[in-house]
C-alpha distance (Angstrom), angle and dihedral (degrees) to the residues before:
residue distance angle dihedral
M1 . . .
K2 3.82 . .
S3 3.81 91.3 .
F4 3.83 91.4 50.9
I5 3.82 91.6 52.1
A6 3.81 91.8 48.1
F7 3.77 91.1 45.1
Y8 3.81 92.7 53.8
A9 3.79 87.9 51.3
I10 3.77 88.1 58.3
L11 3.77 90.5 50.9
G12 3.79 90.7 46.3
V13 3.76 89.7 -122.3
A14 3.81 120.1 123.7
L15 3.78 112.0 -163.9
A16 3.78 91.8 -138.3
A17 3.76 92.8 51.8
H18 3.82 95.8 44.2
P19 3.76 109.5 30.9
S20 3.77 90.5 163.1
F21 3.85 88.4 71.8
K22 3.80 92.8 62.3
P23 3.80 93.3 99.7
Y24 3.83 88.2 61.7
N25 3.81 96.3 62.8
T26 3.81 93.9 110.6
S27 3.79 92.7 43.2
A28 3.79 91.3 48.8
E29 3.81 90.9 52.9
T30 3.82 90.2 48.4
I31 3.82 90.1 51.8
F32 3.76 91.3 53.0
H33 3.79 94.7 47.2
S34 3.79 91.2 48.7
S35 3.83 89.1 53.9
D36 3.80 94.6 46.8
Y37 3.82 90.1 84.3
N38 3.81 97.0 178.2
H39 3.85 92.9 41.5
D40 3.78 94.6 -129.8
G41 3.83 96.4 129.9
V42 3.81 91.1 -113.0
F43 3.80 122.9 109.5
S44 3.78 102.7 -147.9
R45 3.82 130.9 -170.2
D46 3.80 88.2 -110.9
E47 3.77 90.4 55.9
L48 3.82 89.9 49.8
D49 3.81 88.1 54.4
Q50 3.80 90.8 49.5
A51 3.83 90.4 50.0
F52 3.82 89.0 49.5
A53 3.83 90.3 55.9
K54 3.79 90.6 48.5
Y55 3.83 92.8 54.0
D56 3.81 94.4 42.6
S57 3.79 93.4 81.2
D58 3.83 96.3 169.7
G59 3.82 93.4 45.4
D60 3.83 95.7 -129.4
G61 3.81 93.8 130.9
R62 3.81 92.6 -108.4
I63 3.78 131.6 86.6
S64 3.76 115.6 -141.4
R65 3.79 121.9 -153.3
H66 3.79 87.2 -111.2
E67 3.84 93.4 53.2
Y68 3.78 92.0 48.3
T69 3.80 95.7 45.4
I70 3.81 93.4 46.3
H71 3.80 91.7 50.6
L72 3.81 95.6 45.0
T73 3.81 95.2 45.2
Q74 3.80 98.3 41.7
E75 3.76 93.5 102.3
A76 3.82 98.2 19.2
P77 3.82 112.4 38.7
S78 3.82 89.1 177.1
L79 3.84 88.3 73.4
H80 3.84 92.6 70.7
D81 3.82 96.3 108.5
F82 3.79 91.5 40.2
A83 3.78 90.5 52.0
H84 3.80 90.9 54.5
A85 3.78 92.7 49.3
L86 3.81 91.1 50.4
Y87 3.79 92.2 47.1
D88 3.82 90.7 53.4
D89 3.80 89.6 50.6
Y90 3.81 93.6 48.8
D91 3.85 93.0 47.8
M92 3.82 91.8 88.1
N93 3.83 96.2 171.5
G94 3.84 94.5 41.9
D95 3.80 96.6 -127.0
H96 3.83 93.9 129.2
H97 3.82 93.0 -115.0
L98 3.77 130.3 85.8
D99 3.76 118.0 -135.0
H100 3.78 136.5 155.7
S101 3.79 92.5 -78.8
D102 3.84 90.5 58.5
F103 3.81 89.9 49.1
D104 3.82 92.0 47.0
M105 3.79 90.7 52.8
Y106 3.81 92.2 43.1
F107 3.79 94.3 49.3
A108 3.80 90.3 48.5
K109 3.78 88.9 51.5
I110 3.79 95.3 51.9
D111 3.83 95.5 37.1
S112 3.74 97.4 51.4
D113 3.80 94.4 154.0
G114 3.82 95.3 48.0
K115 3.79 94.3 -122.3
Q116 3.78 96.7 110.2
I117 3.80 121.9 -116.3
I118 3.80 116.4 -63.3
L119 3.78 114.9 -163.8
I120 3.78 110.6 169.3
């Protein structure tokens, strides 16, 4: 249970605040594990940068809502609404594009103690 609570903090989704996301528990866990590239149970800043590159399909240094949604729903079309909610949460400056500044702010938000995010 502790890993699920920590994982939802990474996604910016608190179960109590967003009960409609409860059906996505398994998908959320899968998303985390697919972003934990070295499989050590820690979501590092380097892994966040690697995930950014994966979602930036056109390589312009920004992730559009379309790029993000297409990538996230490729194998699970049912995640469409969930993808949009996550995108809105990640868009820290509200400019409707994700870039490194959004990810810098987001990582600082979820890693408030500077020890990275441990999820095992």
